[in-house]
C-alpha positions in Angstrom: 0.0 0.1 0.3 1.3 3.4 -0.9 3.2 4.7 2.2 4.4 8.8 2.8 8.5 8.8 3.9 9.4 11.7 5.5 13.7 12.6 5.1 14.7 13.8 8.1 11.7 16.3 8.5 13.1 19.7 10.2 9.5 21.2 11.4 7.4 19.3 13.7 4.2 21.0 12.5 4.4 19.9 9.1 5.1 16.6 10.3 2.3 16.4 12.0 -0.3 17.3 9.7 1.9 15.1 7.2 0.3 12.3 10.6 -2.8 13.5 10.5 -3.6 13.4 6.7 -1.8 10.0 6.6 -4.3 8.8 9.9 -7.4 10.1 7.6 -6.5 8.4 4.4 -5.3 5.4 6.5 -1.8 5.6 5.2 1.1 4.5 6.8 3.6 7.5 7.6 7.9 7.0 7.8 10.1 9.4 9.3 13.3 8.9 8.0 15.7 10.1 11.1 17.4 12.4 12.5 14.4 14.5 12.4 14.7 17.5 13.6 12.3 17.8 16.6 10.7 15.1 19.1 7.9 13.6 19.1 6.9 14.7 22.1 7.3 18.4 20.7 4.5 20.6 21.7 4.2 22.0 18.5 3.9 18.3 17.0 1.2 17.5 19.7 -0.7 21.0 18.7 -0.5 20.2 14.8 -1.3 16.3 14.8 -3.9 16.8 17.2 -5.8 13.9 18.3 -5.6 11.9 15.3 -1.5 11.4 16.0 -2.5 8.5 18.1 -4.8 6.9 15.2 -2.1 7.4 12.5 0.7 4.1 11.5 4.0 5.6 12.2 7.2 4.0 11.4 10.3 5.4 12.0 13.3 4.1 10.1 16.8 5.3 12.3 18.7 6.4 9.6 18.7 6.2 5.1 20.2 2.8 5.1 17.7 1.8 7.3 14.8 2.9 5.4 16.2 1.6 2.3 16.4 -1.9 3.9 13.3 -1.7 4.9 11.7 -0.7 1.9 13.9 -3.1 -0.9 11.9 -3.9 -3.4 9.2 -0.8 -3.5 9.9 2.8 -5.5 10.8 5.7 -3.6 9.2 8.5 -5.8 11.1 11.8 -4.6 9.0 15.1 -4.9 11.5 17.8 -5.7 12.0 21.1 -7.2 15.0 19.6 -9.2 12.3 17.1 -11.4 11.2 17.8 -14.3 8.4 15.4 -14.9 5.4 17.1 -13.4 3.3 14.7 -10.8 -0.2 14.4 -13.4 2.4 12.7 -15.8 3.7 10.0 -13.8 2.2 6.8 -13.3 1.5 5.8 -9.3 1.7 2.5 -8.2 0.4 0.9 -5.2 3.2 0.3 -3.3 4.9 3.6 -3.6 6.5 5.5 -1.0 5.9 9.2 -1.8 9.3 10.6 -0.5 9.1 14.5 0.9 12.7 16.3 1.7 13.4 18.3 4.5 12.1 21.9 4.6 15.1 23.9 5.0 17.2 21.7 2.3 15.3 18.9 0.8 17.3 15.6 0.4 21.0 15.3 -0.1 22.2 14.3 -3.8 23.3 10.9 -2.9 19.4 10.6 -2.0 18.9 12.6 -4.7 20.3 9.8 -7.0 19.4 6.4 -4.8 15.6 7.1 -5.6 13.8 4.9 -8.1 12.0 7.8 -9.1 11.3 12.0 -9.6 8.4 14.2 -10.0 7.6 17.8 -9.2 4.6 20.1 -8.9 4.4 22.6 -11.6 4.6 26.5 -10.7 4.8 29.9 -12.0 8.4 31.1 -13.0 10.5 32.6 -10.8 8.6 30.4 -6.9 10.7 28.0 -5.2 8.5 25.8 -3.3 5.3 25.0 -1.2 5.1 23.9 2.2 6.0 20.6 2.2 3.1 19.4 3.9 1.1 21.2 1.6 3.1 20.0 -2.0 2.6 16.1 0.6 -1.2 15.9 0.6 -1.0 17.8 -3.6 1.0 14.2 -4.7 -0.5 12.1 -2.1 -4.2 13.0 -3.8 -3.2 12.6 -7.3 -1.7 9.4 -6.4 -4.8 8.0 -4.7 -6.8 9.6 -7.4 -4.9 7.3 -9.7 -4.9 4.7 -7.6 -8.8 4.6 -6.8 -10.3 1.1 -7.1 -6.8 -0.6 -7.3 
């Protein structure tokens, strides 16, 4: 089943918002450590509200541990460095939707290691969307494509 993966997230409220979305859609969220916050952070709990207890969360201690645990599955990186629009990408039911850090994205080694890269087309001169909003857009498109599969 489709999963969300957050690579070393920096901002607790964004991660909690994504976990809340995962709870609502019945998706697992993986957090690839280290995160820039602790799960008991008050901002994290406030943004996640009472949904955090309903979210399926897996914490991978490192990028290597994540790759080992998800071997055989396709990691689809959402990045402003991609050229393939998310709307033109064919999602699979077992894809892992990988989001980078809010501050710096992912390192080149991670960028090169993933099986696919997609972007959300934006107006010229715009840098990026909030990671939780971008995650929701890509998740919505993936679920739309996969509905009934």
